[in-house]
VOGU-3710 file (C-alpha; in Angstrom, 3 decimals, decimal comma):
1> xxxxxxxxxx> -51,227/-118,438/5,649  -51,853/-121,305/3,422  -52,834/-120,774/-0,153  -56,429/-120,948/-1,518  -57,903/-120,228/-4,895  -59,799/-117,193/-3,526  -56,635/-115,841/-2,945  -55,554/-115,152/-6,294  -58,878/-115,172/-8,097  -60,410/-112,052/-9,006
11> xxxxxxxxxx> -63,538/-110,608/-7,354  -65,220/-111,224/-10,822  -64,099/-115,047/-11,359  -65,409/-115,438/-7,613  -68,237/-113,707/-8,487  -69,258/-116,450/-10,877  -68,587/-119,515/-8,876  -71,512/-121,927/-7,928  -70,857/-121,381/-4,731  -71,328/-117,806/-4,523
21> xxxxxxxxxx> -74,810/-116,746/-3,112  -76,997/-114,199/-5,368  -76,219/-111,311/-3,159  -72,632/-112,270/-2,443  -72,338/-112,415/-6,177  -73,863/-109,035/-6,724  -71,462/-107,604/-4,160  -68,262/-108,924/-5,732  -69,299/-107,622/-9,471  -69,921/-104,126/-7,890
31> xxxxxxxxxx> -66,552/-104,265/-6,167  -65,158/-105,168/-9,529  -66,968/-102,309/-11,375  -66,246/-99,465/-8,827  -63,063/-100,775/-8,073  -62,946/-100,280/-4,474  -62,841/-102,926/-1,753  -63,609/-100,654/1,052  -66,383/-100,655/3,580  -67,175/-97,405/5,507
41> xxxxxxxxxx> -67,886/-97,628/9,378  -70,369/-94,583/9,638  -70,209/-94,382/13,626  -72,413/-91,571/13,911  -74,956/-90,287/16,317  -77,739/-88,208/14,121  -79,402/-89,063/10,860  -78,258/-85,809/8,976  -74,386/-86,874/9,476  -75,311/-90,326/8,880
51> xxxxxxxxxx> -76,998/-89,482/5,338  -74,395/-86,607/4,529  -71,395/-88,992/4,961  -73,474/-91,441/2,742  -73,647/-88,861/0,313  -70,091/-87,674/0,767  -68,234/-91,157/0,336  -70,763/-93,084/-1,807  -69,046/-93,094/-5,092  -65,708/-94,488/-2,833
61> xxxxxxxxxx> -67,358/-97,500/-1,180  -69,143/-100,898/-1,606  -70,647/-101,371/1,922  -71,751/-98,485/4,183  -71,474/-100,197/7,628  -74,177/-98,972/10,366  -75,069/-99,215/14,049  -78,387/-97,598/14,159  -78,982/-97,976/17,713  -76,069/-95,222/18,206
71> xxxxxxxxxx> -78,493/-92,594/15,933  -80,387/-90,877/18,473  -83,191/-89,256/16,369  -83,198/-92,446/13,861  -86,617/-93,016/12,000  -88,114/-95,088/9,128  -87,406/-91,735/7,188  -83,587/-92,320/7,953  -83,813/-95,634/6,863  -85,670/-94,793/3,564
81> xxxxxxxxxx> -83,066/-91,995/2,903  -80,344/-94,318/3,199  -81,641/-96,912/1,077  -82,201/-94,361/-1,572  -78,712/-92,920/-1,295  -76,970/-96,586/-1,683  -79,240/-96,797/-4,865  -77,539/-93,928/-6,235  -74,280/-94,394/-5,100  -74,433/-97,819/-5,801
91> xxxxxxxxxx> -73,335/-99,577/-2,133  -74,818/-101,769/-0,009  -76,033/-101,581/3,519  -74,486/-103,893/6,222  -76,031/-103,569/9,786  -73,251/-104,079/12,604  -76,109/-105,713/14,817  -73,785/-108,645/16,021  -76,906/-110,781/17,164  -76,169/-113,085/20,250
101> xxxxxxxxxx> -79,286/-114,518/21,472  -81,663/-117,333/21,024  -83,581/-117,819/17,775  -86,963/-116,194/19,117  -85,279/-113,272/20,491  -82,935/-112,221/17,299  -85,957/-113,058/15,069  -87,696/-110,003/16,669  -84,718/-107,977/16,991  -84,007/-108,477/13,372
111> xxxxxxxxxx> -87,618/-107,830/12,025  -89,380/-105,774/14,883  -89,100/-103,077/17,553  -87,792/-99,651/16,814  -85,358/-100,273/13,734  -86,730/-103,169/11,793  -83,408/-103,931/10,422  -84,546/-106,735/7,943  -86,358/-104,124/6,075  -83,648/-101,695/4,938
121> xxxxxxxxxx> -80,350/-103,396/5,648  -78,776/-106,027/2,900  -76,089/-107,543/5,234  -76,163/-108,013/9,189  -73,731/-110,297/11,319  -74,105/-112,271/14,327  -72,076/-114,472/16,926  -72,384/-117,780/17,165  -72,349/-118,325/20,609  -75,923/-119,375/21,085
131> xxxxxxxxxx> -75,179/-122,402/18,775  -75,913/-122,757/15,119  -79,987/-122,045/15,533  -79,267/-118,728/15,598  -78,289/-118,924/11,914  -81,433/-120,709/10,798  -83,558/-118,362/13,003  -81,967/-115,381/11,051  -82,419/-116,940/7,816  -86,015/-117,759/8,579
141> xxxxxxxxxx> -86,895/-114,326/9,095  -85,047/-112,793/6,284  -87,199/-115,382/4,079  -90,513/-114,043/5,710  -89,418/-110,709/4,976  -88,459/-111,087/1,591  -91,861/-112,859/1,016  -93,865/-109,812/2,436  -91,602/-107,515/0,455  -92,867/-109,308/-2,612
151> xxxxxxxxxx> -96,265/-109,332/-1,719  -98,351/-105,565/-2,203  -101,343/-104,524/-0,824  -103,368/-102,177/-2,674  -106,308/-100,564/-1,141  -108,778/-98,880/-2,759  -111,128/-96,121/-0,899  -114,360/-94,459/-2,303  -117,381/-92,717/-0,528  -120,806/-92,095/-1,537
161> xxxxxxxxxx> -123,809/-89,828/0,280  -125,639/-91,739/2,860  -129,275/-92,551/1,673  -130,697/-94,644/4,620  -130,144/-95,240/8,254  -128,144/-98,285/8,942  -129,575/-100,673/11,670  -132,322/-98,038/12,353  -129,509/-95,578/13,933  -128,701/-92,077/12,539
171> xxxxxxxxxx> -125,150/-92,117/12,203  -124,927/-88,376/12,411  -125,188/-88,936/15,960  -122,009/-90,981/16,170  -119,340/-89,549/17,665  -116,776/-87,284/16,090  -113,527/-88,882/17,075  -112,783/-90,210/13,571  -113,747/-87,033/11,435  -109,822/-86,483/11,114
181> xxxxxxxxxx> -108,859/-90,067/9,829  -106,720/-89,926/6,751  -107,008/-91,345/3,387  -103,825/-91,686/2,340  -103,557/-95,446/1,661  -104,776/-95,483/-1,880  -101,252/-95,414/-3,235  -101,293/-98,498/-6,056  -97,698/-98,911/-6,094  -95,506/-99,751/-2,978
191> xxxxxxxxxx> -91,737/-99,820/-3,801  -90,034/-99,056/-0,438  -90,101/-102,027/2,171  -90,368/-99,512/5,171  -93,620/-98,071/3,419  -95,222/-101,557/2,644  -94,897/-102,088/6,222  -96,147/-98,701/7,368  -99,216/-99,424/5,162  -99,591/-102,761/6,808
201> xxxxxxxxxx> -99,390/-100,802/10,273  -102,121/-98,287/9,231  -104,348/-100,770/7,642  -104,425/-102,775/10,895  -105,414/-99,364/12,780  -107,827/-97,355/10,447  -108,105/-97,661/6,738  -111,753/-95,871/6,511  -112,283/-92,215/6,133  -115,708/-92,283/8,548
211> xxxxxxxxxx> -116,849/-88,625/7,824  -120,620/-88,598/8,359  -123,397/-88,769/5,725  -121,329/-91,246/3,589  -121,208/-94,952/2,817  -117,471/-95,741/2,555  -116,334/-99,085/0,337  -113,137/-100,410/0,892  -111,755/-102,868/-1,737  -108,132/-104,245/-1,141
221> xxxxxxxxxx> -106,200/-106,694/-3,490  -102,791/-108,780/-3,126  -100,548/-109,343/-5,778  -97,216/-111,052/-5,788  -93,983/-110,069/-7,291  -91,030/-111,911/-7,681  -87,197/-109,958/-7,483  -85,058/-110,501/-10,543  -82,483/-112,204/-8,988  -80,030/-113,943/-11,057
231> xxxxxxxxxx> -77,351/-115,221/-9,247  -74,307/-114,223/-11,571  -75,461/-111,199/-13,417  -75,036/-111,256/-17,063  -71,719/-111,112/-18,991  -69,836/-107,566/-19,701  -70,556/-105,938/-16,469  -66,956/-105,657/-15,076  -64,069/-103,995/-15,963  -62,058/-107,217/-17,108
241> xxxxxxxxxx> -64,536/-107,491/-19,979  -62,681/-105,060/-21,742  -65,494/-103,492/-23,916  -64,912/-99,715/-22,952  -67,849/-99,285/-21,074  -67,410/-96,436/-18,614  -68,405/-97,361/-15,010  -71,723/-95,635/-14,962  -72,629/-97,828/-18,104  -71,639/-100,832/-16,450
251> xxxxxxxxxx> -73,429/-100,397/-13,164  -76,532/-99,716/-15,093  -76,001/-102,928/-16,769  -75,482/-104,523/-13,459  -78,684/-103,042/-12,203  -80,006/-102,373/-8,927  -79,401/-104,704/-5,581  -82,084/-107,398/-5,345  -83,773/-107,278/-2,048  -81,811/-110,215/-0,363
261> xxxxxxxxxx> -80,373/-110,432/2,691  -77,576/-112,126/3,822  -75,399/-113,032/7,122  -71,738/-112,584/8,243  -70,679/-114,466/11,267  -68,017/-113,003/13,604  -65,228/-115,163/13,584  -62,376/-112,712/14,795  -62,554/-109,196/16,272  -60,022/-106,625/15,880
271> xxxxxxxxxx> -59,941/-105,682/19,666  -57,091/-106,804/21,821  -57,577/-109,504/24,056  -60,884/-111,103/22,506  -61,792/-114,334/23,337  -62,734/-115,671/20,235  -60,291/-118,976/20,423  -58,864/-120,656/17,383  -61,539/-123,483/18,538  -64,242/-121,089/18,177
281> xxxxxxxxxx> -63,224/-119,847/15,115  -63,156/-123,259/13,767  -66,700/-124,236/14,820  -68,079/-120,561/13,107  -66,381/-121,683/9,939  -68,146/-124,923/10,167  -71,815/-123,196/10,923  -70,965/-121,216/7,929  -70,246/-124,043/5,765  -73,700/-125,830/6,577
291> xxxxxxxxxx> -75,505/-122,330/5,756  -73,919/-121,008/2,634  -77,162/-119,864/1,060  -77,281/-117,580/3,703  -73,879/-116,705/5,085  -71,702/-114,694/3,000  -68,826/-114,526/5,065  -66,882/-113,436/8,100  -65,552/-110,710/10,403  -62,479/-111,942/10,543
301> xxxxxxxxxx> -58,751/-110,554/10,459  -57,461/-112,916/8,061  -59,445/-115,428/5,085  -60,682/-118,374/6,580  -61,292/-120,338/3,138  -59,593/-123,568/3,501  -61,542/-126,548/1,544  -61,902/-126,320/-2,104  -65,411/-125,353/-1,937  -64,931/-122,108/0,263
311> xxxxxxxxxx> -65,693/-118,800/-1,340  -66,714/-117,029/1,968  -66,007/-112,944/1,623  -64,017/-111,750/4,382  -64,384/-108,442/5,917  -62,099/-106,750/8,367  -62,484/-103,961/10,482  -59,416/-102,208/12,465  -57,779/-100,630/9,156  -55,980/-97,383/8,768
321> xxxxxxxxxx> -53,674/-95,912/6,775  -50,355/-94,845/9,483  -49,783/-90,863/9,409  -46,760/-89,552/7,942  -43,807/-90,854/9,645  -45,384/-93,718/11,430  -45,325/-96,268/8,949  -44,586/-99,898/10,230  -45,230/-98,915/13,726  -48,166/-100,331/15,673
331> xxxxxxxxxx> -51,304/-98,371/15,859  -54,193/-98,354/18,250  -56,538/-96,381/20,568  -56,434/-96,534/24,340  -59,569/-98,649/24,331  -58,212/-101,755/22,990  -58,347/-101,099/19,259  -55,730/-102,460/17,252  -55,278/-100,973/13,500  -53,904/-102,571/10,393
341> xxxxxxxxxx> -52,774/-101,088/6,978  -54,895/-101,996/3,724  -51,814/-103,657/2,632  -51,230/-105,988/5,199  -54,907/-106,867/5,492  -55,560/-107,440/1,733  -52,210/-108,610/0,428  -50,809/-110,334/3,345  -53,872/-112,034/5,281  -56,047/-112,527/2,446
351> xxxxxxxxxx> -59,046/-110,309/3,387  -61,516/-109,037/0,802  -63,081/-105,807/2,137  -61,403/-103,405/4,398  -63,828/-101,911/7,127  -62,596/-97,844/7,903  -64,060/-95,872/10,375  -62,516/-93,146/12,292  -59,813/-92,757/9,796  -62,361/-91,545/7,498
361> xxxxxxxxxx> -65,207/-90,038/9,590  -62,733/-87,917/11,609  -61,225/-86,465/8,760  -61,010/-82,887/7,395  -62,018/-84,296/4,097  -64,050/-87,291/3,967  -64,232/-87,848/0,362  -60,326/-87,306/-0,473  -59,730/-89,561/2,613  -62,200/-92,234/1,617
371> xxxxxxxxxx> -60,168/-92,134/-2,080  -56,843/-92,968/-0,289  -58,381/-96,087/1,294  -60,334/-96,902/-1,763  -56,837/-96,537/-3,791  -54,828/-98,243/-1,269  -57,069/-101,626/-0,617  -57,477/-101,493/-4,191  -53,926/-101,730/-5,467  -53,382/-104,109/-2,388
381> xxxxxxxxx> -55,793/-106,376/-4,258  -53,949/-106,292/-7,518  -50,693/-107,190/-5,976  -52,479/-110,070/-4,626  -54,005/-111,527/-7,628  -50,997/-110,393/-9,664  -52,839/-108,135/-12,080  -51,172/-105,829/-14,541  -51,837/-102,481/-14,530
//
């Protein structure tokens, strides 16, 4: 493959380039501190297994890739719990939704429905089959989600004894249908985006505890907040600074991920016989270049950075360590999936993040297996950039 500066530059250096978006910058710094370019593809079918898997391997990964629509008992609580684990274990969440429809439809798929992906997934992805408008549509939906998250709605509810009839009608005669209405909306601080949207839903249905013999007063205030989203986190957050800080201290200095959203475009797949031609791939890259602020990079089998300003992150599925005695053999399954090793993907093909699924999920000891992939991916990266140990 042709040489490009990103192939020999460190993740930390690329995080600070002016062409790097804020969330991509955060991710590259996170990778540097944790020394892992591993993304786990958590293709499991229950919330319990998903959350346990995230706990087990969270320290070994930089990203957790989900397919929320295969989780049979997915709820908003699943999303909240997953975000909490991501915060504690320091990784980002990537929902592998693969949007591929007209703009208005994908906006609804991204923000509405049962899963409300934009609320909890830092990163998602899309095909560009519908044309460049799909990227613009998802970007607008992401911006609206961020703006709503940064607007907090505070509601206070108070009640006093009823002292008079209203419109000449004794309210005691009213229907009792609202007797059990809850009054749980008075929480003055809403940190979870899921909770924020749930609050909005409840406000639109019932906000008043309408008990008989009372006058209810509802006071609502709206305030805005701005995320601290410095595109390039301050100095001395990575292992390259050599200040002797341990990983925990560096992660604390990096801080939590900003509430931002970013997109990956599917330029190439790991399945045999895929129809993404070189022409389609080129068109995908051109669309990404016109939306650098929102498009973080690509799902592809090799780095697609060719122009001087390119600094896209390449994430690559179909990665597996060969079983003992099968080194060098072609690996795959009977459904068309083809596998490559971390060494080949990172060192030879210039990919940045390896995506591993079954190799870890089906392992007897998932935590230990994740550490093996983490070490292999990081060693290949260090060899690629010529780092000394």
